[in-house]
C-alpha positions, -999 to +999 in steps of 0.1 A: +422-320+563+412-318+596+395-349+613+388-354+651+369-389+665+359-368+693+322-378+704+316-343+713+323-315+690+336-275+708+308-254+698+329-229+678+335-257+651+295-270+658+284-233+647+310-226+620+296-260+601+261-251+607+262-217+593+283-235+563+255-262+559+228-235+558+255-217+532+252-243+510+214-248+512+212-208+500+238-212+473+216-242+461+183-217+460+203-187+443+210-217+419+177-223+412+168-190+413+189-175+385+188-208+365+150-217+363+129-204+333+091-205+348+081-176+361+065-196+391+099-207+401+123-176+390+101-149+399+071-167+423+100-183+441+079-213+445+106-240+453+129-247+478+163-265+488+173-289+517+198-310+527+189-343+547+212-368+563+219-401+548+200-416+573+173-397+562+166-367+583+161-333+579+193-316+583+190-278+570+162-258+554+177-225+548+150-199+533+124-230+525+089-229+527+079-254+554+050-267+533+076-281+511+106-292+532+095-305+570+082-340+550+116-336+530+127-371+550+097-389+536+107-384+499+146-393+510+135-429+528+114-439+498+147-434+476+166-454+497+140-480+505+133-487+466+167-484+458+191-507+474+220-498+443+220-461+452+254-450+438+275-418+437+265-396+406+229-409+411+196-384+405+162-391+414+131-372+406+100-377+432+070-364+428+043-389+443+020-375+473+017-413+481+045-419+489+065-387+509+062-359+479+036-329+488+014-333+454+024-341+421+029-310+409+061-303+427+093-321+415+119-332+440+154-333+425+172-357+454+212-365+449+223-389+473+263-372+484+289-400+489+320-394+501+347-423+507+321-447+498+298-437+525+264-420+520+264-388+544+235-363+529+209-357+502+203-326+487+171-322+478+160-294+456+116-291+451+101-269+427+066-264+415+063-269+376+043-251+353+029-282+343+032-316+354+005-334+329-026-328+341-055-338+320-065-304+321-041-270+316-037-262+357-016-279+384-042-275+406-071-295+401-093-290+432-118-308+412-105-343+405-124-371+419-093-391+416-055-393+408-069-410+374-088-374+364-060-359+376-041-370+350-004-359+362+028-380+354+035-398+389+074-400+394+081-421+431+114-415+434+123-427+398+166-424+391+170-400+362+205-398+364+231-428+370+272-420+369+260-380+363+243-392+326+214-385+322+185-414+321+174-404+283+139-424+287+125-405+315+131-371+298+119-385+263+086-399+283+077-362+302+086-340+270+053-357+253+035-349+280+042-316+295+025-286+275+059-266+278+081-288+269+114-263+262+104-242+298+097-277+313+136-291+301+150-258+316+133-261+350+142-298+351+182-287+345+175-261+371+169-285+398+196-310+392+219-284+390+209-273+423+212-307+438+248-312+421+259-278+436+251-287+469+273-322+463+300-304+454+301-283+484+290-309+509+319-337+494+344-301+497+333-295+534+337-334+539+373-333+525+381-305+546+375-317+578+372-350+575+340-379+572+344-385+611+340-347+619+311-345+596+295-373+611+302-359+645+285-326+640+253-348+623+248-364+652+263-331+675+238-307+656+205-325+658+209-334+694+216-293+700+183-291+682+168-313+703+179-295+734+169-263+718+129-279+712+134-293+753+136-264+765+113-245+741+088-270+752+094-266+792+089-227+788+053-239+782+024-243+802+010-279+802-021-278+782-046-299+763-057-276+733-086-279+707-094-256+676-122-264+650-122-249+613-143-249+579-127-250+541-153-233+523-183-249+503-172-254+466-193-264+437-182-297+438-183-298+482-213-277+491-210-287+526-172-276+527-147-294+548-149-295+588-114-290+603-099-302+638-066-301+656-061-314+689-026-303+708-010-316+742+020-298+757+035-315+779+064-298+796+075-322+821+087-350+794+091-320+767+066-334+742+041-318+720+013-347+709-006-330+674-039-352+667-055-353+636-070-381+634-106-368+642-106-353+608-134-367+583-124-394+556-108-379+519-133-359+501-138-370+459-125-338+451-083-324+451-083-311+485-073-341+502-036-335+522-009-363+516+014-370+547+043-347+536+018-316+537-005-328+569+027-335+587+042-300+576+012-281+581+009-284+617+052-284+621+046-245+603+016-238+631+038-252+658+071-234+650+051-200+643+044-204+678+077-207+687+106-186+690+124-180+655+159-194+671+150-228+676+165-246+646+139-264+621+159-296+616+148-331+628+164-328+663+136-304+674+112-328+655+120-354+675+100-343+703+066-331+683+044-362+678+026-356+653-004-383+648-021-390+614-049-414+602-047-432+567-078-423+549-084-388+564-085-354+544-063-341+569-040-371+574-025-399+547-039-399+516-058-435+509-048-442+468-066-434+444-078-400+466-066-371+446-035-347+467-040-316+433-042-290+459-024-307+490-003-279+495-026-248+498-063-247+508-064-276+536-032-268+545-037-233+548-057-235+572-044-267+589-015-239+594-040-211+612-057-239+629-025-248+645-010-215+655-046-206+671-048-236+690-015-223+705-024-187+706-046-203+739-021-208+760-018-164+763+005-135+746+038-146+740 
């Protein structure tokens, strides 16, 4: 075992460990792809994997869908807040759009990774389900007036394994409500297995390099990522940008949804502010964004406008301040407004609106 108490790692070891963690995320991804039973996962690849630090900062998300992943830290924080007795061998299911998840159809499997008694990481595997218990046989209920009409089973970071053993009551309850119980159970086990693979590999990495080296690496990598973002922001001109758009009208929403994004780029302080607070209030249908998708959408639009070599993690996110309002259609949803379609429709438009706002800065 190699261990070091140095406050800063050399660049070679930092690069080795960063690529090792990315490799672990890709192994999670391959596990999910090869073992899931439903076509929405094993063919459409509507899933993402990530590693979050023990202090709830997004650390690695190779190959993940931005709308799934950029808000993962919100979910792991809820896990830690709700379970002061969190322990090695636990696994949690989280699909609550009112406490950090994207929408109810995305089931996130979260495994806290302990080494020598300390919680260093959380492995997260998130996958869209073929059925999530909605009142109608669809996972996208755009017409649902609220979460009750939507009808999905909601699990706000519920423990599904304790000491590596299944909590059978949760499984039994879900199988009674899911329309394709055997297919769902296959996807359920694929999600757990994907997160457990990461747990095993991260523990091996900690054992090889020592926990102090890993702690130093976490800090160093996030600080390095922040510095890369500082450089990227300082390469941009100072600007105040604004962009407007609209979601199409629908039978239950004849006026559509007006949308807007405001951006301020301050190269001197190396911060970007993205403000969604002036968007309209929640609508009485399933098109509302969740906090996770509202944040992820504008971050995706931003990172699409930067060089691809800026790491996408909590370090670079430190330089972006996203301003949201509770009760806004593009913001933090006010319960019980439905977020059934939070990952597409309005989110797609907010990604494009944000990217188009940055395009006003000019070519390149």
